C-alpha positions, 0 to 999 in steps of 0.5 A: 241813501239810508241810515244803517245801525249795525249791531254786533255783540262782541269786541271790535276791532279785532283780527277774528274773521267775524269782526273783520267782516263786520268792519268791512261791511260797515266800511264799504257801506259808508264808502257807498254813501250810507250813514253808518253806525255800529253798536258794539262792546266796549273793548277791542285790540285796535281802534282804527279811524273808520268812516262810520261812527262806533257806539260802545256799551259801558265796560261793565261787567268788565270783560276783555277777552277777544276769544269766541265761545262762552263766558258768564259776562256775555249775557249781561253785556248782550243785555246792555247792547239790547238796552242801548239798541233801543236808545239809539233807535230812538235817537238816530231813527235808523232806516235799517237794523243790520244785526250780526249773529244771533246775540245781536238779533235777539238784542234787536228785538227790544227795538221792534216797537220803533219800527226799523226792519231787521237784516240778519247777517248770519256769519255761522250756523250755531248747530255745527259750531256751538258744541265745539265750545263746551265739554263732551258731556254738554256737546249734545245739549249745546248742539240741540240749542244751536240747531234750535237757534238756526231753526227759529232765529231767521224768523225774527228778521225781515231778511237774512243773508248768510256768508256761505251757500251751504248755510242758505241751503240748510236754512231753506231745508229747515223751511225758511222762506227762499224769498227772505234768505240769501247768500252774500259771500264775504269780500276780499279787502287788501290793506290800504297801508303798505304791506310791511316785511313781517316775513322773510321767504325761506327758499330752503324749505317749503313754507306752510302757513295757518292763520287764525285761532286754535279753537276746536272747530278749526280742526288743527289736529288733522293738520298735525296728524297729516304731518306725522304721515309725511314720507320719510325725509319730507318733514325736514323740507317744511316749516309750518308757521302758525299765526295766532292769538291763541295759546299753542299747547303742543300737549293737546295734540298727540301726533306732535312729536319732537320732530314735528314741533321742531318744524313749527314756528308760532308767529304773533297774529299781528296787524293786517298788513303783516298777516298779508305779508305772511300769506304772500311769503307762504308756499302753501296756506292751509285751511284745515277747517272741516266744520260747515256753516261758515266762510273762513276769512283766512281763505278769502285773504289767501285767494286775494293774495294769490297764494296756493291754498289747501282747503276742504271743498265744504268751505270752498264753495265755487272754487275749482279744484286743481286750478284755483285751490287744492281741495281735499277731504280735511277729515282724511289725514292720508289725503291731506298728507298726500296733498302736501307731498304732491304740492312740494313735488310739483312747483308747476302746480303751485304756480298754477294755483297762484294764478287761479287763486286771483281769478277765484278771488275776483269772481267769488269775493268781489267787494264791488258785487258785495256792495251792489248786492247789499244795497239791493237788500237794503232797498228791498227792506 
């Protein structure tokens, strides 16, 4: 087995999708027999006992945000990660550097002289996403920078794995070598601890659920616009639970009327077992994201729980429409509203989607296959 040094420029551990996947990858690799180390930021929202060693940079400049996006402290923190990477390479002599996202890829370049090959884990393309973190006046510049990173970044690694076939296809279209770019779909991982009763089932209403942050790329406005288009009398039949750490500001969404706001319940995005409990109590999990270039962990969790899911086909690769999830164009509010109405009116369809979700989860997001493929990439390096 190998000694693997993972590098992630961000807080750990937190409930965001990227951090969840970083933790899963380290944990599964360690359980498969590898000696695993993770270098990350100084802070996180939780510090569970893990089967791998965590190395943290100094908390300077002080930074405690868990949100994605830009911050003036991050370049300095990433420089600290780069310097620590070089020190750890000299100390640990890792066989492989497994770097997560572009910041870690750039930090790893400082360790190139020490020789370990680099596996680049691309969690999301920057081209479609970077512009969502800046003002409209800077959108074009940010998008151009993101596309440049997508075009250049994988050339800095010995092997690249992406979380979604769409990303792999885009990289190949940019001229990257098909021998060194592969898709590695994220695995599901249900909690070992008992699922606590964080959610009570309300049988008098149709329970919708969204879990995750409220950043612009999540496309929440389409969901609220769709609720405004529901046929008369249907709004009273639903409750929308939003489990998030983000600040919910109804004023940012013009379509949220007092009637819609009365059907929304904000729930703290709490422990993983509690999130799983929320998913299991939902009649429909909605993944409104329409931006390509990533693999929502919320979708993978919902499938693993056997929950009916409403999702755009652009992020639901390999999922069969009408049998394993309900696929809809999330840019079309009429289609989203119609899908919600159809699912409310057709409980037999919801039951079929529950069974299909479990089938899709085992086929598309098997932890066993994830480890087998990852081990093969390690051997190739």
